[in-house]
N, C-alpha and C positions, 0 to 999 in steps of 0.2 A: 504494500500500500504506500509505503514511503516513497518509493521510486515513482509511482504513478502520480502522487500528489506533487512531487517536485517537478516532474515533467510538465504537468498541466500548468504549473505556476509560471512557466516560461512563455506562455501564449498570451501576448498582450490583449487581444480582444476578450479573452476569457477573464483576465484580471480586471479589465475595465468593466465588464458586465457584472462581475461579482461585487465590485465597489459600488455600483449603482443599485444593487439589489437591496430592497428595503425590508424583506421578511426577517423572521427570527427563528432560532432553533426550536422554539416551542410551536411552530406552525403545525396545524393539523395535517397538512399534506406532507408526506415524507419527502417529496422532491424539494419543497421549500425548506425543510429542516436540514437536508443535506447541503443545499446551496448556501444557507446561512452559516452552517458549520464550516464549510470550506472557506467562505469569505472571512470568517472570524479567525480561522487558522492562518490564512495568508496575511491578514493584518498583523497578527502576532509575529509571524515569521519576518515581516518587513521591519519590525522593531528590533530584530536581532535576538529575539528571545527563543530559546529552545524549549519546546513544549510537546509532550506526547499528544497526538491527535485523538484524544479520548472522546471528545464530543462528536467529532466526525465519525469515528468508529461506531459509537452508539447509534447515531442516526442511520448509518449503513446497516447495522444489525437489525434495527427496527424495520427498515424498508425492505431489506433483502435477508430474510432469516437464514438462507443457505450460507451466508458469510458469518453466521454466529455459531456454526457447528464446532463442536469440541471433539478432540480425539482422545487417545489414551492419557490418563492422568489429568484430564480437564484442560489441556492445552488447546488454544485456538488452532483449528486446522489451517494448513497452508492454502492460499488461494492465488491463482495466477492473475496477472493484471488484465488479461483479455476476458476473464470471467466477469 
């Protein structure tokens, strides 16, 4: 997920669109929550602060339960970026 988040951050039109997005992470629509979480993560990254993307991860798990699957020992299962 980290590589995908970093790759997407390098796309100026996406960054501009996220900055203009007015929704919040508490949006009832999962797409709005994911968008707001990504926007907030990028804002934090722009400040030079290292932060685990926990809010984005939770929004992804809520929207796409297949990404919340756990393997042996309760560890999150590996997911490929194309999924």
